[in-house]
FIVO-558381 format. One record per residue: residue in three letters; x, y, z of N, C-alpha, C, O, CB in turn; residue number from 1. Coordinates in steps of 0.2 Angstrom, whole numbers, plus 5000, padded with zeros to 4 digits. Last residue first. Glycine has a CB too. Layout:
BEGIN
aa,nxx,nyy,nzz,caxx,cayy,cazz,cxx,cyy,czz,oxx,oyy,ozz,cbxx,cbyy,cbzz,i
ALA,X,Y,Z,X,Y,Z,X,Y,Z,X,Y,Z,X,Y,Z,NUM
...
//
This chain:
BEGIN
aa,nxx,nyy,nzz,caxx,cayy,cazz,cxx,cyy,czz,oxx,oyy,ozz,cbxx,cbyy,cbzz,i
LEU,4924,5102,4992,4924,5108,4987,4917,5109,4985,4916,5114,4981,4928,5106,4981,97
THR,4922,5092,5000,4924,5098,5003,4924,5104,4998,4923,5110,5000,4930,5098,5007,96
VAL,4921,5082,4991,4915,5083,4995,4916,5090,4999,4911,5094,4999,4914,5078,5001,95
VAL,4933,5081,4985,4928,5083,4981,4922,5085,4985,4919,5090,4984,4925,5077,4977,94
GLN,4941,5076,4996,4943,5082,4993,4937,5085,4989,4936,5091,4989,4949,5081,4988,93
ILE,4935,5064,4999,4936,5069,5004,4937,5076,5001,4934,5081,5003,4941,5068,5009,92
VAL,4938,5057,4987,4931,5059,4989,4931,5064,4994,4926,5069,4994,4927,5053,4992,91
TYR,4952,5056,4987,4948,5060,4982,4941,5062,4984,4939,5068,4983,4948,5056,4975,90
ALA,4953,5048,4998,4956,5055,4998,4953,5059,4993,4952,5065,4994,4964,5054,4997,89
VAL,4947,5037,4994,4944,5040,5000,4947,5047,5000,4943,5052,5001,4946,5036,5006,88
ILE,4955,5033,4983,4948,5035,4982,4945,5039,4988,4942,5043,4986,4944,5028,4980,87
SER,4966,5030,4991,4967,5035,4986,4960,5037,4984,4959,5043,4983,4970,5032,4980,86
LEU,4962,5019,4999,4963,5026,5002,4964,5031,4997,4963,5037,4999,4969,5025,5006,85
VAL,4960,5009,4989,4954,5012,4993,4956,5019,4996,4952,5023,4996,4952,5007,4998,84
GLY,4974,5008,4984,4968,5010,4980,4962,5013,4983,4959,5018,4981,4966,5004,4976,83
ILE,4980,5004,4996,4982,5010,4992,4977,5012,4988,4975,5018,4988,4989,5008,4988,82
VAL,4973,4992,4999,4973,4997,5003,4975,5004,5000,4972,5009,5001,4978,4996,5009,81
GLY,4977,4984,4987,4970,4986,4988,4969,4992,4993,4965,4996,4992,4966,4980,4991,80
LEU,4991,4983,4990,4988,4987,4984,4981,4989,4984,4979,4994,4982,4990,4982,4978,79
VAL,4990,4975,5001,4993,4982,5002,4991,4986,4996,4989,4992,4997,5000,4981,5002,78
ILE,4984,4963,4996,4980,4967,5001,4983,4974,5002,4979,4979,5002,4981,4964,5008,77
TRP,4994,4959,4987,4987,4961,4984,4983,4965,4990,4980,4970,4988,4983,4955,4982,76
SER,5004,4956,4996,5005,4962,4991,4998,4964,4988,4997,4970,4987,5009,4959,4986,75
TRP,4998,4946,5004,4999,4953,5007,5001,4958,5002,4999,4964,5003,5005,4952,5012,74
LYS,4999,4936,4994,4992,4938,4996,4993,4945,5000,4989,4949,4999,4990,4933,5002,73
LYS,5013,4935,4992,5008,4937,4986,5002,4940,4989,4999,4945,4986,5007,4931,4981,72
LEU,5017,4931,5004,5019,4937,5001,5015,4940,4996,5013,4946,4995,5027,4936,4999,71
LYS,5010,4919,5005,5009,4924,5010,5011,4931,5007,5007,4936,5008,5012,4922,5016,70
SER,5017,4912,4994,5009,4913,4994,5007,4918,4999,5003,4922,4997,5006,4907,4995,69
GLU,5030,4912,4999,5028,4915,4993,5021,4917,4992,5019,4922,4990,5031,4911,4987,68
ILE,5028,4904,5011,5030,4911,5011,5029,4915,5005,5026,4920,5006,5038,4911,5013,67
SER,5024,4892,5005,5020,4895,5009,5022,4902,5010,5017,4906,5011,5020,4891,5016,66
ARG,5035,4889,4996,5029,4890,4993,5024,4894,4998,5020,4898,4996,5026,4883,4991,65
GLY,5046,4888,5005,5046,4894,5000,5039,4895,4997,5037,4900,4996,5051,4892,4995,64
ARG,5043,4876,5012,5043,4883,5016,5043,4888,5011,5039,4893,5012,5049,4883,5020,63
ASN,5044,4867,5001,5038,4868,5004,5038,4875,5008,5032,4878,5008,5037,4862,5009,62
LYS,5058,4869,4998,5053,4871,4993,5046,4872,4996,5042,4876,4994,5052,4865,4988,61
GLY,5065,4866,5009,5065,4873,5007,5060,4874,5002,5057,4880,5002,5072,4873,5004,60
PHE,5061,4853,5010,5059,4857,5016,5059,4864,5013,5055,4868,5015,5063,4856,5022,59
PHE,5068,4848,4999,5061,4847,5000,5058,4852,5005,5053,4855,5003,5059,4840,5002,58
THR,5080,4860,4993,5078,4854,4996,5071,4853,4997,5067,4858,4995,5081,4854,5003,57
GLU,5086,4871,4986,5082,4866,4982,5080,4860,4986,5080,4855,4983,5085,4865,4976,56
SER,5084,4887,4995,5088,4881,4993,5083,4876,4990,5077,4877,4990,5091,4877,4999,55
SER,5078,4903,4989,5078,4897,4994,5082,4891,4991,5084,4891,4985,5071,4895,4995,54
ALA,5081,4920,4989,5082,4914,4985,5083,4908,4990,5087,4908,4994,5088,4914,4980,53
THR,5076,4934,4992,5076,4928,4996,5076,4921,4992,5071,4918,4992,5070,4928,5001,52
ILE,5077,4942,4981,5082,4943,4987,5082,4937,4992,5087,4935,4994,5079,4949,4991,51
GLY,5076,4932,4967,5074,4937,4971,5079,4938,4977,5084,4934,4977,5067,4935,4974,50
GLN,5086,4930,4952,5083,4927,4958,5081,4933,4962,5084,4938,4962,5088,4922,4962,49
ILE,5086,4928,4935,5086,4933,4940,5083,4929,4946,5077,4927,4946,5083,4939,4938,48
GLY,5085,4917,4926,5092,4920,4927,5092,4925,4933,5097,4926,4936,5094,4924,4921,47
ASP,5072,4913,4926,5077,4908,4928,5084,4912,4930,5087,4910,4934,5079,4903,4923,46
SER,5058,4922,4933,5063,4920,4928,5069,4916,4930,5070,4916,4936,5066,4927,4924,45
ASN,5051,4925,4944,5049,4920,4940,5053,4918,4935,5053,4912,4932,5042,4922,4937,44
SER,5058,4928,4961,5058,4930,4954,5055,4924,4950,5057,4918,4951,5064,4932,4951,43
LYS,5050,4928,4976,5055,4925,4972,5053,4927,4965,5047,4928,4963,5054,4917,4973,42
GLN,5048,4944,4986,5046,4938,4982,5051,4935,4977,5055,4939,4974,5039,4940,4978,41
PHE,5054,4955,4991,5056,4949,4994,5053,4942,4991,5054,4937,4992,5053,4949,5001,40
LEU,5049,4965,4983,5056,4963,4982,5058,4957,4986,5062,4953,4983,5060,4969,4986,39
VAL,5036,4965,4987,5037,4963,4980,5045,4961,4979,5046,4957,4976,5036,4969,4975,38
LEU,5037,4970,5000,5034,4964,4999,5036,4961,4992,5037,4955,4991,5027,4964,5000,37
LEU,5043,4983,4998,5047,4978,5001,5044,4971,5000,5048,4966,4999,5047,4979,5009,36
ILE,5033,4989,4991,5039,4988,4988,5043,4983,4991,5046,4979,4988,5043,4995,4988,35
GLY,5023,4989,5001,5022,4985,4995,5028,4984,4991,5029,4979,4988,5017,4989,4991,34
LEU,5029,4997,5011,5028,4990,5012,5027,4986,5006,5029,4980,5006,5022,4989,5017,33
LEU,5028,5009,5003,5034,5007,5006,5034,4999,5007,5038,4995,5005,5037,5010,5012,32
ALA,5014,5010,5002,5018,5010,4996,5025,5007,4998,5028,5003,4994,5018,5016,4993,31
ALA,5010,5011,5016,5008,5005,5012,5012,5004,5005,5013,4999,5003,5000,5006,5010,30
LEU,5015,5024,5018,5018,5018,5022,5016,5011,5018,5020,5007,5018,5015,5018,5029,29
PHE,5008,5032,5009,5015,5032,5009,5018,5025,5012,5022,5022,5009,5018,5038,5012,28
ILE,4995,5029,5014,4996,5027,5007,5004,5027,5007,5006,5022,5003,4993,5033,5002,27
VAL,4996,5035,5027,4995,5028,5026,4996,5025,5019,4999,5020,5019,4988,5026,5028,26
VAL,4998,5048,5023,5003,5045,5027,5002,5037,5026,5007,5034,5026,5003,5047,5034,25
LEU,4986,5051,5016,4992,5052,5013,4998,5048,5017,5002,5045,5013,4994,5059,5012,24
CYS,4976,5050,5027,4976,5045,5021,4983,5045,5017,4985,5040,5015,4971,5048,5016,23
THR,4981,5060,5036,4981,5053,5038,4981,5048,5032,4984,5043,5031,4974,5051,5042,22
ILE,4979,5071,5028,4986,5069,5030,4986,5062,5032,4991,5059,5031,4988,5074,5036,21
MET,4965,5071,5026,4969,5071,5020,4976,5068,5022,4980,5064,5019,4970,5077,5017,20
GLY,4960,5071,5039,4958,5066,5035,4963,5065,5029,4965,5060,5027,4951,5067,5032,19
ILE,4965,5083,5044,4967,5077,5047,4966,5071,5043,4970,5067,5043,4963,5077,5054,18
TRP,4959,5092,5035,4967,5091,5034,4969,5085,5038,4973,5082,5036,4970,5097,5037,17
TYR,4945,5091,5038,4948,5090,5031,4955,5088,5031,4958,5083,5028,4946,5096,5027,16
ILE,4945,5094,5051,4943,5087,5050,4946,5086,5042,4948,5080,5041,4936,5086,5050,15
VAL,4949,5108,5050,4953,5103,5054,4952,5096,5052,4956,5092,5051,4952,5104,5062,14
TRP,4938,5112,5043,4944,5113,5040,4949,5108,5044,4953,5105,5040,4947,5120,5041,13
GLN,4927,5110,5052,4927,5107,5045,4934,5107,5042,4937,5102,5039,4922,5110,5040,12
THR,4931,5119,5062,4930,5112,5063,4931,5108,5057,4934,5103,5056,4924,5110,5067,11
ASP,4930,5132,5056,4937,5129,5059,4936,5121,5060,4941,5118,5059,4938,5132,5065,10
ASN,4921,5131,5041,4922,5133,5047,4928,5130,5050,4931,5125,5047,4916,5132,5052,9
LEU,4925,5136,5024,4924,5131,5029,4925,5134,5036,4929,5138,5037,4928,5125,5028,8
VAL,4928,5146,5015,4922,5146,5018,4920,5141,5023,4915,5141,5026,4917,5146,5012,7
LEU,4941,5142,5011,4940,5148,5016,4933,5149,5018,4933,5152,5024,4942,5154,5012,6
LEU,4940,5132,5002,4942,5130,5009,4941,5136,5014,4941,5135,5020,4949,5128,5009,5
SER,4936,5139,4991,4931,5135,4994,4933,5133,5001,4929,5132,5005,4929,5128,4990,4
SER,4948,5145,4988,4943,5149,4989,4937,5145,4993,4934,5148,4997,4940,5153,4983,3
LEU,4956,5134,4985,4958,5138,4990,4952,5142,4993,4951,5143,4998,4964,5142,4989,2
MET,4950,5129,4973,4950,5125,4978,4951,5129,4985,4948,5128,4990,4956,5120,4978,1
//
């Protein structure tokens, strides 16, 4: 890998490292956001409650459902971003080799 990077000119080398560092930073931030989103979701088991346990009133249940569905949707989006950026980082690495 190192020997193939030595044959790149300066512009290609800079673009390679900017792309890789950008992908890795965004993956790291998305992973942290994904951890937080999962922690804030309500637990499915009876004994363990999530961080944001809601009250059992009518308004609490309706509010919880909308927040829970948004948290679940954003969790999937963040996981998709991590997956796509991982593939992009791999492709960038393979193309430059």
